[in-house]
N, CA, C, O and the ligand as a Tripos MOL2 file, in Angstrom:
@<TRIPOS>MOLECULE
protein
  205   203    52     0     0
PROTEIN
NO_CHARGES

@<TRIPOS>ATOM
      1 N         -11.8230   20.5120  -22.5930 N.3       1 MET1
      2 CA        -11.4420   19.0760  -23.0280 C.3       1 MET1
      3 C         -12.6820   18.4150  -22.7970 C.2       1 MET1
      4 O         -13.4650   18.6380  -21.8740 O.2       1 MET1
      5 N         -12.8100   17.4430  -23.8660 N.am      2 LYS2
      6 CA        -14.1860   16.7910  -23.9760 C.3       2 LYS2
      7 C         -14.2080   15.8320  -22.8520 C.2       2 LYS2
      8 O         -13.3090   15.7050  -22.0210 O.2       2 LYS2
      9 N         -15.4870   15.0670  -22.9080 N.am      3 ASP3
     10 CA        -15.5180   14.1780  -21.8610 C.3       3 ASP3
     11 C         -14.1700   12.8240  -21.7370 C.2       3 ASP3
     12 O         -13.7560   12.0410  -22.5920 O.2       3 ASP3
     13 N         -13.8570   12.9860  -20.5550 N.am      4 VAL4
     14 CA        -12.5900   11.9850  -20.2060 C.3       4 VAL4
     15 C         -12.9220   11.1070  -19.0240 C.2       4 VAL4
     16 O         -13.6430   11.4480  -18.0860 O.2       4 VAL4
     17 N         -12.2760    9.8550  -19.1750 N.am      5 PHE5
     18 CA        -12.4880    9.2220  -18.0440 C.3       5 PHE5
     19 C         -11.4490    9.1410  -16.9960 C.2       5 PHE5
     20 O         -10.3070    8.9770  -17.4270 O.2       5 PHE5
     21 N         -11.5950    9.2220  -15.6930 N.am      6 THR6
     22 CA        -10.4890    9.0340  -14.8440 C.3       6 THR6
     23 C         -10.2210    7.6920  -14.0440 C.2       6 THR6
     24 O         -11.1400    7.0660  -13.5160 O.2       6 THR6
     25 N          -8.8560    7.2850  -13.9920 N.am      7 CYS7
     26 CA         -8.7410    6.1400  -13.1460 C.3       7 CYS7
     27 C          -8.5130    6.9090  -11.9010 C.2       7 CYS7
     28 O          -7.6950    7.8190  -11.7640 O.2       7 CYS7
     29 N          -9.4110    6.3950  -10.9150 N.am      8 ASP8
     30 CA         -9.4640    6.8100   -9.6500 C.3       8 ASP8
     31 C          -8.1120    6.7480   -8.8430 C.2       8 ASP8
     32 O          -7.7150    7.6060   -8.0550 O.2       8 ASP8
     33 N          -7.5200    5.6480   -9.1630 N.am      9 VAL9
     34 CA         -6.3180    4.9820   -8.2360 C.3       9 VAL9
     35 C          -5.0210    5.8900   -8.6820 C.2       9 VAL9
     36 O          -4.3560    6.5220   -7.8610 O.2       9 VAL9
     37 N          -4.7230    5.8650  -10.2460 N.am     10 CYS10
     38 CA         -3.6550    6.2620  -10.4530 C.3      10 CYS10
     39 C          -3.7020    7.8310  -11.1580 C.2      10 CYS10
     40 O          -2.7180    8.5640  -11.2520 O.2      10 CYS10
     41 N          -5.0890    8.1640  -11.6300 N.am     11 GLY11
     42 CA         -5.2500    9.4520  -11.9440 C.3      11 GLY11
     43 C          -5.1070    9.6030  -13.3910 C.2      11 GLY11
     44 O          -5.4640   10.7070  -13.8020 O.2      11 GLY11
     45 N          -4.7150    8.8530  -14.1950 N.am     12 LEU12
     46 CA         -4.4590    8.6360  -15.6470 C.3      12 LEU12
     47 C          -5.9390    9.0560  -16.2960 C.2      12 LEU12
     48 O          -6.9420    8.6700  -15.6960 O.2      12 LEU12
     49 N          -6.0460    9.6280  -17.1840 N.am     13 HIS13
     50 CA         -7.0120   10.0530  -18.1230 C.3      13 HIS13
     51 C          -7.1370    9.2090  -19.5490 C.2      13 HIS13
     52 O          -6.2440    8.9460  -20.3540 O.2      13 HIS13
     53 N          -8.6650    8.8470  -19.5920 N.am     14 TYR14
     54 CA         -8.7400    7.9670  -21.1140 C.3      14 TYR14
     55 C         -10.0000    8.4810  -21.5670 C.2      14 TYR14
     56 O         -10.9140    8.9000  -20.8570 O.2      14 TYR14
     57 N          -9.9510    8.3950  -23.0510 N.am     15 VAL15
     58 CA        -11.1260    8.8440  -23.7160 C.3      15 VAL15
     59 C         -12.1190    7.6210  -23.8430 C.2      15 VAL15
     60 O         -13.2560    7.8360  -24.2650 O.2      15 VAL15
     61 N         -11.7150    6.3090  -23.4820 N.am     16 ASN16
     62 CA        -12.6550    5.2450  -23.6410 C.3      16 ASN16
     63 C         -12.8980    4.8870  -22.0330 C.2      16 ASN16
     64 O         -12.0300    4.6130  -21.2040 O.2      16 ASN16
     65 N         -14.1340    4.9590  -21.8660 N.am     17 VAL17
     66 CA        -14.6210    4.4910  -20.4900 C.3      17 VAL17
     67 C         -13.9300    2.8490  -20.0470 C.2      17 VAL17
     68 O         -13.5460    2.5550  -18.9150 O.2      17 VAL17
     69 N         -13.9080    2.0880  -21.0500 N.am     18 LYS18
     70 CA        -13.5610    0.8400  -20.8600 C.3      18 LYS18
     71 C         -12.0640    0.8040  -20.3580 C.2      18 LYS18
     72 O         -11.6740    0.1310  -19.4050 O.2      18 LYS18
     73 N         -11.3740    1.5360  -21.0530 N.am     19 ASP19
     74 CA         -9.8800    1.7310  -20.5850 C.3      19 ASP19
     75 C          -9.6990    2.1600  -19.0680 C.2      19 ASP19
     76 O          -8.9430    1.7000  -18.2130 O.2      19 ASP19
     77 N         -10.4880    3.0280  -19.0120 N.am     20 ALA20
     78 CA        -10.6250    3.5560  -17.3070 C.3      20 ALA20
     79 C         -10.9570    2.7470  -16.4800 C.2      20 ALA20
     80 O         -10.4180    2.7050  -15.3740 O.2      20 ALA20
     81 N         -11.8870    1.9610  -16.8360 N.am     21 GLU21
     82 CA        -12.5380    0.7820  -15.8640 C.3      21 GLU21
     83 C         -11.5100   -0.0840  -15.7330 C.2      21 GLU21
     84 O         -11.1800   -0.5200  -14.6300 O.2      21 GLU21
     85 N         -10.8380   -0.4500  -16.9790 N.am     22 GLU22
     86 CA         -9.7990   -1.7860  -16.7760 C.3      22 GLU22
     87 C          -8.5190   -1.0950  -15.8870 C.2      22 GLU22
     88 O          -7.9890   -1.7530  -14.9920 O.2      22 GLU22
     89 N          -8.0940    0.2090  -16.1920 N.am     23 CYS23
     90 CA         -7.2990    0.7460  -15.2660 C.3      23 CYS23
     91 C          -7.3850    0.7460  -13.9600 C.2      23 CYS23
     92 O          -6.5200    0.2910  -13.2120 O.2      23 CYS23
     93 N          -8.6410    1.3560  -13.5480 N.am     24 THR24
     94 CA         -9.1400    1.4230  -11.9720 C.3      24 THR24
     95 C          -8.8790   -0.2370  -11.4930 C.2      24 THR24
     96 O          -8.0970   -0.5210  -10.5850 O.2      24 THR24
     97 N          -9.6380   -1.2310  -12.2330 N.am     25 LYS25
     98 CA         -9.4370   -2.3790  -11.9180 C.3      25 LYS25
     99 C          -8.1070   -2.7520  -11.5620 C.2      25 LYS25
    100 O          -7.8340   -3.1440  -10.4270 O.2      25 LYS25
    101 N          -7.2620   -2.6490  -12.4830 N.am     26 TRP26
    102 CA         -5.8060   -3.3090  -12.3290 C.3      26 TRP26
    103 C          -4.9340   -2.5050  -11.3100 C.2      26 TRP26
    104 O          -4.0160   -3.0190  -10.6700 O.2      26 TRP26
    105 N          -5.2980   -1.2320  -11.2230 N.am     27 CYS27
    106 CA         -4.5500   -0.2390  -10.1910 C.3      27 CYS27
    107 C          -5.2150   -0.7950   -8.9020 C.2      27 CYS27
    108 O          -4.4170   -1.0590   -8.0030 O.2      27 CYS27
    109 N          -6.3430   -0.9900   -8.6810 N.am     28 SER28
    110 CA         -6.7510   -1.2740   -7.1430 C.3      28 SER28
    111 C          -6.3940   -2.6490   -6.8700 C.2      28 SER28
    112 O          -6.3960   -2.9110   -5.6670 O.2      28 SER28
    113 N          -6.0870   -3.6020   -7.6440 N.am     29 SER29
    114 CA         -6.0210   -5.0410   -7.3620 C.3      29 SER29
    115 C          -4.2220   -5.2070   -7.3040 C.2      29 SER29
    116 O          -3.7160   -5.9030   -6.4250 O.2      29 SER29
    117 N          -3.6060   -4.6870   -8.0500 N.am     30 HIS30
    118 CA         -2.4140   -4.6960   -8.2110 C.3      30 HIS30
    119 C          -1.2540   -3.6920   -7.5140 C.2      30 HIS30
    120 O          -0.1340   -4.0290   -7.1290 O.2      30 HIS30
    121 N          -1.7750   -2.5550   -7.4770 N.am     31 ASN31
    122 CA         -1.1530   -1.5820   -6.9390 C.3      31 ASN31
    123 C           0.0540   -0.7820   -7.8890 C.2      31 ASN31
    124 O           0.8080    0.1340   -7.5590 O.2      31 ASN31
    125 N          -0.0390   -1.2990   -8.8220 N.am     32 THR32
    126 CA          0.9740   -0.8750  -10.0910 C.3      32 THR32
    127 C           0.1830   -0.5190  -11.1540 C.2      32 THR32
    128 O          -1.0010   -0.8440  -11.2410 O.2      32 THR32
    129 N           0.8980    0.2630  -12.1320 N.am     33 CYS33
    130 CA         -0.1540    0.4780  -13.5410 C.3      33 CYS33
    131 C           0.6140   -0.6350  -14.5380 C.2      33 CYS33
    132 O           1.7910   -0.9860  -14.6210 O.2      33 CYS33
    133 N          -0.5730   -1.0160  -15.2360 N.am     34 ASN34
    134 CA         -0.2860   -1.8560  -16.3530 C.3      34 ASN34
    135 C           0.1430   -1.2790  -17.3600 C.2      34 ASN34
    136 O          -0.7630   -0.6300  -17.8830 O.2      34 ASN34
    137 N           1.2950   -1.1830  -18.0030 N.am     35 LEU35
    138 CA          1.7680   -0.4410  -19.0300 C.3      35 LEU35
    139 C           0.8640   -0.4970  -20.3870 C.2      35 LEU35
    140 O           0.7210    0.4570  -21.1510 O.2      35 LEU35
    141 N           0.2710   -1.8100  -20.5490 N.am     36 ASP36
    142 CA         -0.5220   -1.8920  -21.7390 C.3      36 ASP36
    143 C          -1.4460   -1.0860  -21.6900 C.2      36 ASP36
    144 O          -1.6100   -0.4300  -22.7190 O.2      36 ASP36
    145 N          -2.4120   -0.8110  -20.4940 N.am     37 ILE37
    146 CA         -3.4580    0.0600  -20.3880 C.3      37 ILE37
    147 C          -3.1180    1.7180  -20.5200 C.2      37 ILE37
    148 O          -3.6790    2.5610  -21.2200 O.2      37 ILE37
    149 N          -1.8080    1.8810  -19.4280 N.am     38 ALA38
    150 CA         -1.4450    3.1880  -19.4780 C.3      38 ALA38
    151 C          -0.9980    3.8900  -20.6960 C.2      38 ALA38
    152 O          -0.9970    5.1180  -20.7810 O.2      38 ALA38
    153 N          -0.6170    3.0890  -21.6410 N.am     39 THR39
    154 CA         -0.1150    3.5680  -23.0860 C.3      39 THR39
    155 C          -1.3860    4.0110  -23.7400 C.2      39 THR39
    156 O          -1.2950    4.8480  -24.6380 O.2      39 THR39
    157 N          -2.6320    3.5230  -23.3770 N.am     40 ARG40
    158 CA         -3.8260    4.2850  -24.0110 C.3      40 ARG40
    159 C          -4.4640    5.3810  -23.4330 C.2      40 ARG40
    160 O          -5.5120    5.9070  -23.8060 O.2      40 ARG40
    161 N          -3.6200    5.7420  -22.3210 N.am     41 SER41
    162 CA         -4.0890    7.0000  -21.4330 C.3      41 SER41
    163 C          -3.7520    8.3300  -22.3830 C.2      41 SER41
    164 O          -2.9880    8.3020  -23.3480 O.2      41 SER41
    165 N          -4.4440    9.4430  -21.9340 N.am     42 ILE42
    166 CA         -4.2740   10.7680  -22.8360 C.3      42 ILE42
    167 C          -2.9660   11.0720  -22.5620 C.2      42 ILE42
    168 O          -2.2490   11.3500  -23.5230 O.2      42 ILE42
    169 N          -2.3800   11.0820  -21.1700 N.am     43 GLU43
    170 CA         -1.1860   11.5240  -21.1090 C.3      43 GLU43
    171 C          -0.0900   10.9360  -21.5600 C.2      43 GLU43
    172 O           0.9590   11.5760  -21.6260 O.2      43 GLU43
    173 N          -0.1800    9.3640  -22.0160 N.am     44 ALA44
    174 CA          0.6580    8.7570  -22.9540 C.3      44 ALA44
    175 C           0.6150    9.1090  -24.4630 C.2      44 ALA44
    176 O           1.6020    9.0720  -25.1970 O.2      44 ALA44
    177 N          -0.5870    9.4400  -24.8260 N.am     45 ARG45
    178 CA         -0.7130    9.8990  -25.9270 C.3      45 ARG45
    179 C          -0.1900   11.2220  -26.4270 C.2      45 ARG45
    180 O           0.3000   11.4580  -27.5310 O.2      45 ARG45
    181 N          -0.3990   12.1090  -25.3260 N.am     46 GLU46
    182 CA          0.1260   13.4280  -25.6700 C.3      46 GLU46
    183 C           1.8540   13.4500  -25.4450 C.2      46 GLU46
    184 O           2.5270   14.3030  -26.0240 O.2      46 GLU46
    185 N           2.3600   12.6210  -24.7180 N.am     47 ASN47
    186 CA          3.7020   12.3180  -24.6100 C.3      47 ASN47
    187 C           4.2640   12.0870  -25.9410 C.2      47 ASN47
    188 O           5.2270   12.6790  -26.4300 O.2      47 ASN47
    189 N           3.5300   11.1210  -26.4970 N.am     48 ARG48
    190 CA          3.8560   10.5790  -27.9730 C.3      48 ARG48
    191 C           4.1620   11.8370  -28.8200 C.2      48 ARG48
    192 O           5.1910   11.9890  -29.4790 O.2      48 ARG48
    193 N           3.1840   12.6840  -28.7270 N.am     49 LYS49
    194 CA          2.8870   13.7340  -29.8210 C.3      49 LYS49
    195 C           4.4420   14.4540  -29.7350 C.2      49 LYS49
    196 O           5.0540   14.8840  -30.7130 O.2      49 LYS49
    197 N           4.8180   14.4700  -28.6280 N.am     50 LYS50
    198 CA          6.1280   15.7570  -28.5700 C.3      50 LYS50
    199 C           7.2050   15.3590  -29.3140 C.2      50 LYS50
    200 O           8.0050   16.1260  -29.8510 O.2      50 LYS50
    201 N           7.2390   13.6610  -29.3630 N.am     51 TYR51
    202 CA          8.5360   13.2180  -30.1870 C.3      51 TYR51
    203 C           8.3510   13.1350  -31.8040 C.2      51 TYR51
    204 O           9.2980   12.8030  -32.5170 O.2      51 TYR51
    205 ZN         -5.1050    3.4260  -12.8520 Zn       52 ZN52
@<TRIPOS>BOND
     1     1     2 1
     2     2     3 1
     3     3     4 2
     4     3     5 am
     5     5     6 1
     6     6     7 1
     7     7     8 2
     8     7     9 am
     9     9    10 1
    10    10    11 1
    11    11    12 2
    12    11    13 am
    13    13    14 1
    14    14    15 1
    15    15    16 2
    16    15    17 am
    17    17    18 1
    18    18    19 1
    19    19    20 2
    20    19    21 am
    21    21    22 1
    22    22    23 1
    23    23    24 2
    24    23    25 am
    25    25    26 1
    26    26    27 1
    27    27    28 2
    28    27    29 am
    29    29    30 1
    30    30    31 1
    31    31    32 2
    32    31    33 am
    33    33    34 1
    34    34    35 1
    35    35    36 2
    36    35    37 am
    37    37    38 1
    38    38    39 1
    39    39    40 2
    40    39    41 am
    41    41    42 1
    42    42    43 1
    43    43    44 2
    44    43    45 am
    45    45    46 1
    46    46    47 1
    47    47    48 2
    48    47    49 am
    49    49    50 1
    50    50    51 1
    51    51    52 2
    52    51    53 am
    53    53    54 1
    54    54    55 1
    55    55    56 2
    56    55    57 am
    57    57    58 1
    58    58    59 1
    59    59    60 2
    60    59    61 am
    61    61    62 1
    62    62    63 1
    63    63    64 2
    64    63    65 am
    65    65    66 1
    66    66    67 1
    67    67    68 2
    68    67    69 am
    69    69    70 1
    70    70    71 1
    71    71    72 2
    72    71    73 am
    73    73    74 1
    74    74    75 1
    75    75    76 2
    76    75    77 am
    77    77    78 1
    78    78    79 1
    79    79    80 2
    80    79    81 am
    81    81    82 1
    82    82    83 1
    83    83    84 2
    84    83    85 am
    85    85    86 1
    86    86    87 1
    87    87    88 2
    88    87    89 am
    89    89    90 1
    90    90    91 1
    91    91    92 2
    92    91    93 am
    93    93    94 1
    94    94    95 1
    95    95    96 2
    96    95    97 am
    97    97    98 1
    98    98    99 1
    99    99   100 2
   100    99   101 am
   101   101   102 1
   102   102   103 1
   103   103   104 2
   104   103   105 am
   105   105   106 1
   106   106   107 1
   107   107   108 2
   108   107   109 am
   109   109   110 1
   110   110   111 1
   111   111   112 2
   112   111   113 am
   113   113   114 1
   114   114   115 1
   115   115   116 2
   116   115   117 am
   117   117   118 1
   118   118   119 1
   119   119   120 2
   120   119   121 am
   121   121   122 1
   122   122   123 1
   123   123   124 2
   124   123   125 am
   125   125   126 1
   126   126   127 1
   127   127   128 2
   128   127   129 am
   129   129   130 1
   130   130   131 1
   131   131   132 2
   132   131   133 am
   133   133   134 1
   134   134   135 1
   135   135   136 2
   136   135   137 am
   137   137   138 1
   138   138   139 1
   139   139   140 2
   140   139   141 am
   141   141   142 1
   142   142   143 1
   143   143   144 2
   144   143   145 am
   145   145   146 1
   146   146   147 1
   147   147   148 2
   148   147   149 am
   149   149   150 1
   150   150   151 1
   151   151   152 2
   152   151   153 am
   153   153   154 1
   154   154   155 1
   155   155   156 2
   156   155   157 am
   157   157   158 1
   158   158   159 1
   159   159   160 2
   160   159   161 am
   161   161   162 1
   162   162   163 1
   163   163   164 2
   164   163   165 am
   165   165   166 1
   166   166   167 1
   167   167   168 2
   168   167   169 am
   169   169   170 1
   170   170   171 1
   171   171   172 2
   172   171   173 am
   173   173   174 1
   174   174   175 1
   175   175   176 2
   176   175   177 am
   177   177   178 1
   178   178   179 1
   179   179   180 2
   180   179   181 am
   181   181   182 1
   182   182   183 1
   183   183   184 2
   184   183   185 am
   185   185   186 1
   186   186   187 1
   187   187   188 2
   188   187   189 am
   189   189   190 1
   190   190   191 1
   191   191   192 2
   192   191   193 am
   193   193   194 1
   194   194   195 1
   195   195   196 2
   196   195   197 am
   197   197   198 1
   198   198   199 1
   199   199   200 2
   200   199   201 am
   201   201   202 1
   202   202   203 1
   203   203   204 2
@<TRIPOS>SUBSTRUCTURE
     1 MET1         2 RESIDUE 1 A MET
     2 LYS2         6 RESIDUE 1 A LYS
     3 ASP3        10 RESIDUE 1 A ASP
     4 VAL4        14 RESIDUE 1 A VAL
     5 PHE5        18 RESIDUE 1 A PHE
     6 THR6        22 RESIDUE 1 A THR
     7 CYS7        26 RESIDUE 1 A CYS
     8 ASP8        30 RESIDUE 1 A ASP
     9 VAL9        34 RESIDUE 1 A VAL
    10 CYS10       38 RESIDUE 1 A CYS
    11 GLY11       42 RESIDUE 1 A GLY
    12 LEU12       46 RESIDUE 1 A LEU
    13 HIS13       50 RESIDUE 1 A HIS
    14 TYR14       54 RESIDUE 1 A TYR
    15 VAL15       58 RESIDUE 1 A VAL
    16 ASN16       62 RESIDUE 1 A ASN
    17 VAL17       66 RESIDUE 1 A VAL
    18 LYS18       70 RESIDUE 1 A LYS
    19 ASP19       74 RESIDUE 1 A ASP
    20 ALA20       78 RESIDUE 1 A ALA
    21 GLU21       82 RESIDUE 1 A GLU
    22 GLU22       86 RESIDUE 1 A GLU
    23 CYS23       90 RESIDUE 1 A CYS
    24 THR24       94 RESIDUE 1 A THR
    25 LYS25       98 RESIDUE 1 A LYS
    26 TRP26      102 RESIDUE 1 A TRP
    27 CYS27      106 RESIDUE 1 A CYS
    28 SER28      110 RESIDUE 1 A SER
    29 SER29      114 RESIDUE 1 A SER
    30 HIS30      118 RESIDUE 1 A HIS
    31 ASN31      122 RESIDUE 1 A ASN
    32 THR32      126 RESIDUE 1 A THR
    33 CYS33      130 RESIDUE 1 A CYS
    34 ASN34      134 RESIDUE 1 A ASN
    35 LEU35      138 RESIDUE 1 A LEU
    36 ASP36      142 RESIDUE 1 A ASP
    37 ILE37      146 RESIDUE 1 A ILE
    38 ALA38      150 RESIDUE 1 A ALA
    39 THR39      154 RESIDUE 1 A THR
    40 ARG40      158 RESIDUE 1 A ARG
    41 SER41      162 RESIDUE 1 A SER
    42 ILE42      166 RESIDUE 1 A ILE
    43 GLU43      170 RESIDUE 1 A GLU
    44 ALA44      174 RESIDUE 1 A ALA
    45 ARG45      178 RESIDUE 1 A ARG
    46 GLU46      182 RESIDUE 1 A GLU
    47 ASN47      186 RESIDUE 1 A ASN
    48 ARG48      190 RESIDUE 1 A ARG
    49 LYS49      194 RESIDUE 1 A LYS
    50 LYS50      198 RESIDUE 1 A LYS
    51 TYR51      202 RESIDUE 1 A TYR
    52 ZN52       205 GROUP 0 **** ****
């Protein structure tokens, strides 16, 4: 896998470092996942490919 960025809080992976930072910031202050950000994660993208 090429360079990916991980949210330290929820563990989702992002291609874009900005998305990972946004996710980490959101997760650590809200203790939930922001769906808008989570849909940009690699996990969400791969899930979408299956359907
Ligand atoms: Zn997160």
